N, C-alpha and C positions, 0 to 999 in steps of 0.2 A: 283325435286327432296332430298332435302337435307331433307324434312320434312319426305316424305318416308326412307331413310335411316335412320332415326332417328328413326322410329317406326320398320324397321328393325332392329337395334341396340337393341329397348328393349325386343323384345322377342326373343331375342338371348341370352341377360343377362336371360334371368329367364331361355334356356333351357339349359346355362352354369351354374346354381346354382344348380340346381339341377343333374347337372353329379356331381359334388362337393361334392354334399350331400352324391347321390350314394357312393362314392369315397373316404367319410371320414369311412361311412361307414364297406366297403370294407379294407381299412387300417386296423381297428377295425378286425375286423374278420381273416387280419393274423399276428397280433399283439399279440394284449391283450385277446378276447374275452373268452372265459371259453365253451370248446367243445361242452356242450348239450346249447350252444347259435344255434348252426347253423342252426337249423327250422325256432325258430322264424328271425334270420337276414336274411331268404332266403325270408319270408314274405314279412318284411320289404323292401328288395333288392326287392320285386318282386313290389310294388306299388311304388316306387319310378322310376321304371323303366317305368309301364304303363302311368307315370305320361310326364314321361320326350317323351315318343314316340308319348304321345296328345298331346304335344306341338311341337313338329318336323314334325309332319304330318296334323299342324290344316291346311286348306285348304285355307284358310286366309292369312297364312305367303304362302303355295305357289302361290298366288293373289297378293301379295304382291314383289314375288322376281318374277315374269312374268314381273307384272311390270319396273319392274328396272330391269332385263336383260338385254330389250328391250334398254333402257335408257344409259347402259352401255355401250353397242355398242361403243359410240361415247370418251368413256375415252381410257385414254393406259392403256395399256398393265397392267404393272407393278403402277399402280395406288393404292393404299391400297383400295380405292374404288371398288373397278372394282375386286380383288383380293377378295374382301370379299362378295362381290355379286357371285360370280363364285365358291365360295369355298361349302356358305350353299347353293349356290341351286344344286350342287352336293352330298349336302347329306341328301340334304328334297328327289332329287330323289330315294336316295339307301332306305332312311324309309320310303314313301312312300309306297314301294315293299315289303312290309314285317309287316302282323298284330301284333298289339295289343295285343289278344292274346296270338299270339306265346311269343312277345319277354317278358311277364308274366311268359310262361311259363317255358320259354328256366333258365330265372332270377330266377326264385325259382327251379330248378331245380340243378342247376350249384351251389345254395349255399348249397342243400343239400349235393351234385356229392363232393364238397370240405369238408365236413366233414366226411363222409364214405373212401374218399382217406386219412386223417391225419390217420384215426383208419387202414386202411389198412397198408398202407405203416406201421405204428407202428408193428404191428404183422405180417408184412412182408405176405398180406393172400388179392390176385389179390380179389379170391372171395365177400371178402365185397364190392369191388368197381365193380366188376363188371356186376352185373345189370344196373348199374346208367353206365359206361360208352355206354353199347350198346344202352341204352334210350340219352346221347348226339349224339351219332353215327345217329340215328334216327333225329334226331332234326339239326342235319348238314346238313344232307343229301333235310330234307325241307327246311331252310332256302335257301341250293341254290336253291331252286324249285323255291322261289320266282324275280329268274329270268331268265333271257336269258344265256346259256354258249354255249363257245365251251367244256369246261368238266369238271363237276361235283366241281372240288376245286377251280375254278376259284374266282368263290366271292365271296369265303371264304379267298382267299390270298387277295380279294382285301377290307375287311376291312382293311386292316392295312398294305399290298402293293398296294396304286391304282397304277394302269397301269399295273403290271405284272400278269401272267398267268405259266397255267404250262407249256404253250410252250416254254413262255421263260425263267420260273428259270430251267425246266430239261437240258437243253443245255448248260444252265452258269455250272451246279452242276456237270454234266459228263464231260465237260474240264477241273472244278477243283479236281474235284477227281481223271482225269489221270494224274494232273499238283503233285498232293500228295502220293496216295500210294508207287510212285515209293519210294518219301521222305522218309515217315513214313520205311519204305523196309529199303531204304538207310542210315536210323542212326541205328535201333532198335537190324536190325541181325548185327551190327558192336559198339557196343556199351563200350561204356566207359566211369560212371560214378567218379572215385575216391575213397577210400576206406570212405570219411566222410558221413555225415549224418546231414540234420538240421531238420530231423524231431526227437525233439528233447521235453519237454513239458514248454509251453510258460502261463504264468499266462494268464488269461482272460480280466483283467482289464489291464494289461503295454499294450497286444495287443490294443486293444481297442484307450488309451489314445495314442502308438505309428497312428495306425491307422489315428485319428482324424488331431493328426499335419500334416503329410501327405495329408489328402483332404483340408486341412483349404490354407496349401499354396501352393495346384492345384486351388483352388479359392470356395471354397465353402459357402457361405455365411448364418453365426449360424444364425445372429440374422431373415433369414425368410426361416430356413430348419432346420430339425433333426433331428436326428438316433437315432433308436430303433434297438430291435430283429424281428427276423421272421424266421421260419424255411425254407424259400425258401427266398432270399434276394430280395426285388425291390423298385422300386421311383411310388413315387407316387402326384400326384398337388393337390393340394383342391383350390389354388389363387396364382397369383403371387409371394404373400409375404407367399407363407403357402405350400413351398415343404418338404414331407418326406422319409427319405430312410431309408433303413432296410439290417441290416449285420445278420450273424452268426458264431458263434469261436470254433472253434476245435483248442483244447489245447493241439496238436500234434500236430499240424501243423498250421505254418505262411501265407504261400500265403490266407489259406480259408476267412479268416476277410479281411484281408487287400487286396486281390485283389480285392473281391465281393462290399468292399467299394466302389474303386479306379470305378468300373464299373457302380456304382451306385450314385456315385459322376458326371461320364461322362454323364450320363440319367440326373441328374439334374441341373447341368448348362449349359443345352440346356434348360431346361425350364431359366430356372434363367434367359436365355440369350434370353429372348423372348421378345418382341417391347410390352411395358409394356398397347401403347394403344391401344392393340388386347385386352389387356383382358375385356372376357364378352362373347366373338365372337369365331366361329370357329377355328377362324385363328389364337389362343393362344394355339395352338400345336405344337408339332412337325413333319414335310413334313410326313412321315412314318415310320413304322419299321423299316425296314433296314440304315434309314438316322440316328435314334434315337439310332440305335445299334452302327451302325458307332462310336458316341461318344463315344460311357458308351467303348468299342473294342480299340477304337483310343491313353484314357485311361488310360484303363486296360494294352493294352499290347503295345502298341510302345512306348506308355511310363512309362510307371509300370515298364514293364517288360527289360526297356531298360538300359545298361550297362553306359547310361550317366544319368541316372535318381539314379541308385544304388552309384553311384558317388558321389556323394551328400547325400545320405543317408544312406547307411549302417555307417558310423559311427554313426549317431544315433542310429541307429538300436543296435547295436555294444554295445553302453551303457545303452538301455531298457534291453539287456539281455546276461551280461556280462560273464555268466558262457555259456549257450547253445553255444555263438556262438566264446569264445575269442579263438578258434584254425581256425575260419573261416574264409579262407579270401576273398576279396572280389570276385577275378575273379571261386573260388570255387562257394561261395553263389551265383554269376552270375549264373552258368554253372547248380546248384543246382536250380537254380527260376525257366529256359528257359530247364528246363529239357526235354527231349523226350523219351513219354513211349504211349502201348496200355496200354491204363486204361478202367474203367465203366464207370464212372460218367464223364457228360457231362459237369456241368461246372467244373468241376476242371482240365480241359484235359489242354494241352498243345498244342502253337500256331499252331503246325504243327496238332496236330490229329482231334482238336476240328469241325474243316467242317465236317469227316467224320459223325461221331456223329451227326451233324444237319442233316448230308446226311439221315442217317438207318431213324429219325423221318420222317423227310417228305417224302420218299418213302411209308414208310407203313402207313400213312394216305393216302397218295393218294392209298394205294391197299382196305384199307377200305372203302373208301369216293365211289372207281367205286366196288363195293362189291368182293373184290378179296381175302378179308382177315376177318374171323369171328372175334369179341372182345375177344372170349375165346377160341381162339388161341395165339395171340396175346404176349403172357409174351413168346412162344415158340417161335415164329415168331422174335421175338427181341435178343433171346436169340443167333437162326441162325445167324442171320444179324453182331450181333456181333465177331460172331467164324468165319466167311467168311471172313468180313471189317478189324478186328480189331486185329484178333488172340486170343482174350482173347472171357470169360463168364461168366456171374454171374450164381453163384446157387440160388443168392437168388433173389426175386422179385422188392423188397426193396434198390436194386441198380440197378436194370433191368427196365421192366417198369414204375414202381412206381414212380421213382426218380424224375422225372419232373411234376411241379404242372398244366401245359398246357391242359391237354386232361380232366381235371380233376376238372375244374376251366373257360373253356368258350369251346369254339366249336371246335370238329376233320376238322383239314386242314387250313392252314394261318397263323399256330404260329411261324411254326420254320424256314421259309427259312428267313424271318429280318433279327437273327444271322448272316447268311451266307453271304446274301448280307451285313450287315453291317463288317461283315470283310473287305471284298472284296471291301467297299466305304473306310474302314477307313487306305486304303495304298493311297486312289484316294489323299483324303483331304490331309494327309499329308506328298503326296509330294507339292502338290501344296501349302502346306504353308513353305516348306524347298526352294521352287526358292522365295517365297517373304520375308522370315526371314531365310537367309545363314548361319546366326549362330546357330539356333533356339539348334540344340542338343547341344552348347556347352557351351551355356546357361543354357541348364537342369542339366549341372554338375556343373552348379553354387548354381542349389535349382530355378530359374527364369525360371517362367510359364507364367510369364503376355502376352510376346508376343502372344505367340501361342495362349491363350484363345481370346486375342481382335483378332485376326485374324480370327480365331473360329466363335466369338462371330457379326464381322461384318459381314462376307462371311456364315452363315450358320445360327447360332442363332438366331438374329430378327428376318428374316422372317417367322419366325412360318411356318403355311403353306402357303405361301403367293405362293411358288411355287410348282409342281408338284416332282417325288424325279427327273425322267429325265433333268427337265429345272436348278434346282440346279446345279446335278451334272457337267452342261455344262458352265452353269455361274461358278461355281469354279474352276474347274479344265479346262476349253475347250472341257470337252471330251466327251463325252458317256462311261457308267456304260463299264469295264474293267477288267477282272481277271487278265491282266500281273502287275500291280505296285506289286498288293500286290503279286502276285506271286512272283518277284523279291523282293521283302521285304523280302521272306520266305526265299529263295534262300542267298542270301548276307550272313541276319541275323544268319542261321544257318550252317554255309556251313564254318563260324567263329568260332562258336562251335565244329559245329562236322566236320573235317576235311576231312572223307570218300564222304561228297557230292563235292564237291571240282570236278571240273572238269578237 
């Protein structure tokens, strides 16, 4: 078995390196590539995707996995060897259902679509990208048809959140929406924010300098990572010791660069923390989109927007921007940082309204996949949902249907549910951390995040993809996935900021 495992690792390592090479090209595309390079980049990515798919679907790999899977029955379920064989078999089974011609076609198409999206958003003209998106919808349906499913979106959801389906996500989102809508209404119908505002001019270089100090203290490793600028912030990994994050700066608003930096750092901490022995194998990634997002949201919101966090960091922020913040107290800044409002932009949304943004996107993509919503009608459907769900609607498509990159760089379907699943899981995981570290919030007041980081590293990060989402959640929290800790967290936090929520 040892020789066969060695042979398996050699094959998987080649796949891993091809994936990393593709990630480098995509990182460059999202940061420094000239706009006119989109077509050539699409061709390059298509070739790499084709090679990667060939390796992933090689019949020799299948025969090797078949032999190893039979032998793995005698191994403990928790062993690294059993997990490697199990996850590699799962990936092989998925990839062999999809034709290599489709993979190459899809990658080339999305590279062109990304370039059209950048132009469309800049010019606020949906018609520029509409035909590309119609093709993406067709390709997304074709992808689903490679699989057996109860709902057309299920295979697309499984790409990022294995084990989740429309049948499991819809009820969860419905429960959460029922809890959030009255909370939003209770806050925004009787809102008092005070006479001050933190929306002043904050030079970009000072914002970046302060942000780097913050994420360094949280645990970002500059020997293994770097930060750059991108229109839409993201994190990517090329290797265990080469992880990149990006941010964007708004000189009129402190939160955009800072919280996007903390958010992407949460993703990076996860990847930094995966067992190095897994490098070169499919175990060397996060469990799922939802679990990955739980870490970015835990660090961004539960930590980064907490009163304890700002008890430590606010004096330094005031020192960085003395004129802008000299008349703003810690309590006022904390309230402004956690202000709840009906807003247009998902990435800028507060904790209470954020999931309504996600639910809108989830519902719209399901309608498109079902054939109940045409792409040409998407901008108007977007505006109508925002008006009905959040009481606000954008007159522009740039701040509407064009604001997110997801549908213009990947499939339609299965891309947004992870954000809300992540929010739900972030509270479950933090509640488990508080049980293990009763003084964790007191430590945060002192700028000490090491014990929290260690807890997450030991219980979540190190395992990579060794466990499914359900298995990991039960191991860490002792419970199944539940919205209860998240709703309780929001209720407790925001009833202190907005007294009208108190029962």
